[in-house]
Structures are given as structure tokens and as C-alpha cells.
C-alpha positions, 0 to 999 in steps of 0.5 A: 609311177613307172618311168615310161608313164612320167613326164617326157620331153622329146628332142630331135635335131636336123642338121647340116651333117653328121659330124657333131663337132663341126656341123650345125643345127638347121631345125630343132624340136622340143616337145613336152609330154605330160598327162595334160597333152603335149607342148611343142616347140620347133625352130628353123635356124639359119646355120650360117654355113651352106647346107650340103645337098646330102643333108637337104635330101634328108630334111628338105631344107635348102640353104636359101630357105634357111637364110630367108626364113630361119632365125639367127643360129645363136638365138635358136641354140639358146632357145633350144637349150633353155627350153630343154633346161626348163622341162628337165630342171623345173618339170622333172622330165626325162629327155627322150630321143633316138640316138641321144648322143648325136643330138645332145652332143651337137647341141652342146657344141653349138652352145660352146660355139656361140659362148652360150651356157650348155644344157648341163650348165643351165641345169646347175647340178639338177639331174639330166635323165635320158631315155634313148630308144636306140640303146633300149631297143638294141638290148631288148631285141638283140638279134633283130635282122636288117629289114633290107639292104638299105634299112638297118635293124636300129633305124627309127623307121624300123623301130616304128614298124616293130612297135606298131606305129604308123610311118609317114615317109613324107613327114619323117625326118621332120624333127617334130615327127621323129621326136614324137615317134621316139617318145611313143617307141619309148612308151611302148618299150616301157609297156612291154617291160611291165607286161607279162610275156603272155600279153606281148604281140606275136611278132614280138615273141617271134624274136629271139632272146628278148630282154624287155624285163631288164627295164622293169621297175627301174627309177629314171636314175636307174634306167639312165645309169643302165643305159650308160653301161649298155651303150658302152657294151654295144659300142664295144661290140660294134667296134670289135665287128668293124675291126675284123676288116679295119684294125683301127676302127673306133666306136665311141661308147660315151653316152648320153654326151660325148666328152668335150675336148677343148681345141689344142692351143695354137702354138705356131710362132711361140718361142721354143 
């Protein structure tokens, strides 16, 4: 069975911000996808901190709503990590998402914040295979242009349109909606990778230097390993672009998880 037709577990978070080291989970979705259909799980957490207005503008969850209706953050984090571990470790599913390092790293940091086992610790050596639609799309369609001044070439809404998915602006940025969109995009990338070019849609063929066939006939392990290389190359290219105007710009190319760095010990008051 080719990688895009196997078991998937779609994963997405909505959070208090974009800093994976400091921000918190507000909502989470883990949706198991197999031949028999889907098994959805969704959580609303009280993150324990104020939800900034900028974050609320994206996912529509206010601090007051989260405090009234959300479960305690440590319980949500534990349940999300354990549900993912079951689908990955016992069902053999690949985690699929859009910009996977963001969601997986933030979940990792939340587990550490509450003294809970991380996803990797729960898997206990069993492999974690990830399918990241942002990495795959950027390699397959390298020269797609921005849609507009406000809509980039690699945003989830852009990929949804390119791969033929309907898009609901009201539902978008709900974690279940975004997770399912990423899973369907992954499947369509896989279909293109395993289909002769003559059968591709005209709007796909209109793009330059398409490279979908790089993903053909790969095992999940091989696809995962390829994405590690691609993500590093893509980050290096973006960093070089940024350094044209900012020589100190750094773009982290770690994938699918940014390495953990323990905080430096507090040495204030220590003997010289």
C-alpha cells in the first residue's frame, strides 16, 4: 500500500501565540483516519494564561470562554499526547499536518511544562512517521507565487485551493477543520505522485518544474527521512533570502520537532 493510502492521524493545535517555547494549547484535534472512516477527538483547554486578542482573532476563543468551558490544561495535554501515541504506536498511523514542527514542538513543550511524558517517551522507541503538507508542497511546486499581498504561497488555504478542496472561511482555523484539510491535501499530493503526468489537472501542469514524482513508491520511513532533508534545504533557502536584508536572520530547519534545550541553571547567588 502506498504511503498516502495507509492509516493517518491528522493533528492540529490552536494556541495562545506562535512561540512554541512559551505559548499554550487552546484547542486540539486528533483525528484517526483509516479505511473504516474517521475517529475524531477534540479538546478545549483553559491554558492558564490570558489568550491575546491577536490569537482570539484567528481561532475565535476568548480567555473568558476557555476559562468557563475548557478542561484543565495539564489534562488536555496528557490526553492529546496519549491519543496520538495510541494511533501512532498501536495503529501504525502516520501523523499528518501542515507545518508539523510547530504543533509537535509546542505539544512537546507543554508535556515538559506539566511534567508529563512526551510523545516520543510514550512511543518508547516505536517509530514516529510524519507527513507535512507544507514541506511536500514546497518541494513539489517550488515556483508557486503568492496569491495576494495577504495570502502566501504555502498557507493552508492556498494549498486547499490548489489541490481542489472547498474552503470554508468560517470553519477555517478550527483545529478539526485544518487537520482534516491537511490530511486530504496529503492524500492528493500522494495521488499526483503516483499518477502519470498526462492525468494531472491542467492548473497543476501550468506550474513550473513540478516534482511530485519524488514522492512515488516510498515507504513511510523513506518519506519521513526525505522530509528531514527537504525541510533543512527549504529553511536554508529562506534564511539566505532573509539575510539579504538582515544578516543575522536565522531560520530553524529542524523537522519534525525542534530539539529541546533545557533552561540554563539559575546561578544567581552561587559561590564564585
